[in-house]
C-alpha positions as CSV (number, residue, x, y, z in Angstrom):
1,M,-13.3,-7.6,0.0
2,T,-13.4,-10.8,1.8
3,D,-12.7,-12.0,5.3
4,Y,-9.1,-10.9,5.0
5,C,-10.3,-7.4,5.7
6,N,-13.0,-8.0,8.3
7,K,-11.7,-5.7,11.1
8,R,-9.9,-3.1,9.1
9,S,-9.2,-2.1,5.6
10,P,-5.9,-3.1,4.1
11,A,-4.8,0.5,4.2
12,S,-5.4,0.8,7.9
13,A,-3.8,-2.6,8.6
14,E,-0.7,-1.3,6.9
15,Q,0.0,1.5,9.4
16,P,-2.0,1.2,12.6
17,E,-2.8,4.5,14.3
18,R,-1.8,3.5,17.8
19,A,0.4,0.5,17.9
20,D,3.1,-1.0,20.1
21,P,6.4,0.4,18.8
22,R,7.7,-3.1,18.4
23,I,4.8,-3.8,16.0
24,L,5.6,-0.7,14.0
25,L,9.2,-1.9,13.8
26,S,8.1,-5.3,12.8
27,L,6.1,-3.8,9.9
28,E,9.3,-2.2,8.7
29,L,11.2,-5.4,9.1
30,L,8.6,-7.3,7.2
31,Q,9.2,-5.1,4.1
32,G,12.3,-7.0,3.2
33,K,11.5,-10.5,4.5
34,R,9.5,-13.5,3.5
35,L,7.1,-14.4,6.2
36,D,7.5,-18.1,6.7
37,A,8.3,-19.9,9.9
38,K,11.9,-18.9,9.8
39,G,11.0,-15.2,9.1
40,L,8.5,-15.2,12.0
41,V,11.1,-16.5,14.4
42,E,13.7,-14.0,13.2
43,I,11.5,-11.0,13.5
44,S,10.2,-12.0,17.0
45,A,13.8,-12.6,18.1
46,Q,14.9,-9.2,16.8
47,L,12.1,-7.7,18.9
48,H,13.0,-9.8,22.0
49,M,9.6,-11.5,22.0
50,S,8.3,-15.0,21.6
51,P,6.7,-15.8,18.2
52,S,3.3,-16.3,19.9
53,R,3.5,-13.0,21.8
54,W,4.5,-11.2,18.6
55,R,1.6,-12.7,16.6
56,H,-0.8,-11.7,19.4
57,L,0.4,-8.1,19.5
58,F,0.5,-7.9,15.7
59,K,-3.1,-9.0,15.4
60,R,-4.2,-6.7,18.2
61,D,-2.5,-3.7,16.6
62,T,-3.2,-4.3,12.9
63,G,-6.4,-6.2,13.1
64,L,-4.9,-9.1,11.1
65,P,-2.7,-12.1,11.9
66,P,0.8,-11.7,10.4
67,A,0.2,-14.2,7.6
68,R,-2.9,-12.5,6.4
69,W,-1.3,-9.1,6.6
70,Y,1.7,-10.4,4.6
71,K,-0.6,-12.0,2.0
72,L,-2.6,-8.7,1.6
73,R,0.7,-6.8,1.2
74,R,1.7,-9.2,-1.6
75,M,-1.7,-8.9,-3.2
76,R,-1.6,-5.1,-3.1
77,Q,1.8,-5.3,-4.9
78,A,0.4,-7.7,-7.5
79,K,-2.6,-5.4,-8.1
80,Q,-0.3,-2.5,-8.6
81,L,1.8,-4.4,-11.0
82,L,-1.3,-5.5,-13.0
83,E,-2.4,-1.9,-13.3
84,E,1.0,-0.3,-14.0
85,S,2.9,-2.9,-16.0
86,F,2.6,-5.3,-18.9
87,L,4.1,-8.2,-17.0
88,S,2.2,-11.5,-17.4
89,V,0.1,-12.8,-14.6
90,K,2.6,-15.7,-14.3
91,E,5.5,-13.2,-13.9
92,I,3.6,-11.1,-11.3
93,A,2.7,-14.3,-9.3
94,S,6.4,-15.1,-9.2
95,I,7.4,-11.6,-8.2
96,V,4.9,-11.6,-5.2
97,D,6.2,-15.1,-4.2
98,F,3.6,-17.5,-5.5
99,A,5.0,-20.6,-7.0
100,D,1.6,-21.7,-8.3
101,V,-0.3,-19.3,-10.6
102,S,-3.7,-21.0,-10.0
103,H,-3.3,-20.5,-6.3
104,F,-2.3,-16.9,-6.9
105,V,-5.4,-16.3,-9.1
106,R,-7.7,-17.9,-6.6
107,D,-6.4,-15.9,-3.7
108,F,-6.4,-12.7,-5.7
109,K,-10.1,-13.2,-6.7
110,N,-11.0,-14.0,-3.1
111,I,-9.5,-10.7,-2.0
112,Y,-10.5,-8.4,-4.9
113,G,-13.6,-10.1,-6.3
114,R,-12.0,-10.2,-9.8
115,T,-9.3,-12.3,-11.4
116,P,-6.0,-10.6,-12.2
117,K,-7.0,-10.7,-15.9
118,Q,-10.3,-8.9,-15.1
119,V,-8.4,-6.2,-13.1
120,R,-6.1,-5.7,-16.0
121,I,-8.9,-5.4,-18.5
122,V,-10.7,-2.8,-16.4
123,R,-7.5,-0.8,-16.1
124,L,-6.9,-1.0,-19.9
125,R,-10.5,0.2,-20.5
126,T,-9.8,3.1,-18.2
127,L,-6.6,4.0,-20.0
128,T,-7.9,3.6,-23.6
129,G,-11.3,5.1,-22.9
130,G,-13.0,2.0,-24.4
131,R,-11.1,2.3,-27.8
132,E,-10.0,-0.7,-29.8
133,T,-7.0,-2.6,-28.3
134,I,-4.0,-3.8,-30.2
135,E,-5.7,-7.2,-30.8
136,G,-8.5,-5.4,-32.5
137,S,-11.2,-6.4,-30.1
138,S,-13.3,-3.6,-28.6
139,M,-12.8,-2.9,-25.0
140,G,-16.0,-0.9,-24.6
């Protein structure tokens, strides 16, 4: 993984062991929100904190700034969709809130070291045991 995961793995960044209760609450609030400037202000207001204080505590407790945490969450969702669905990369990019597919592919590769297509191929190989695919090309 790349610099997105320097201090902690994405799993530990998801639920910090010892965190300010407001940060734990903000993680719940982030589940249903888009993290843009408006979302950041809304969440910090709900927690009765300034946006800068919230960002500081969030990074202290999760090891990641809110924007990076949010991007990792979206990428985990994308990876799961790639492995468990037959949605196109374009559809998945849209679901995880990327307007530009090339930007999505670039960010995905920076985080996972593989393109979305490569992740899907590896998953299909695992599922088929290296047998022929529908297209007739060998996966093994």
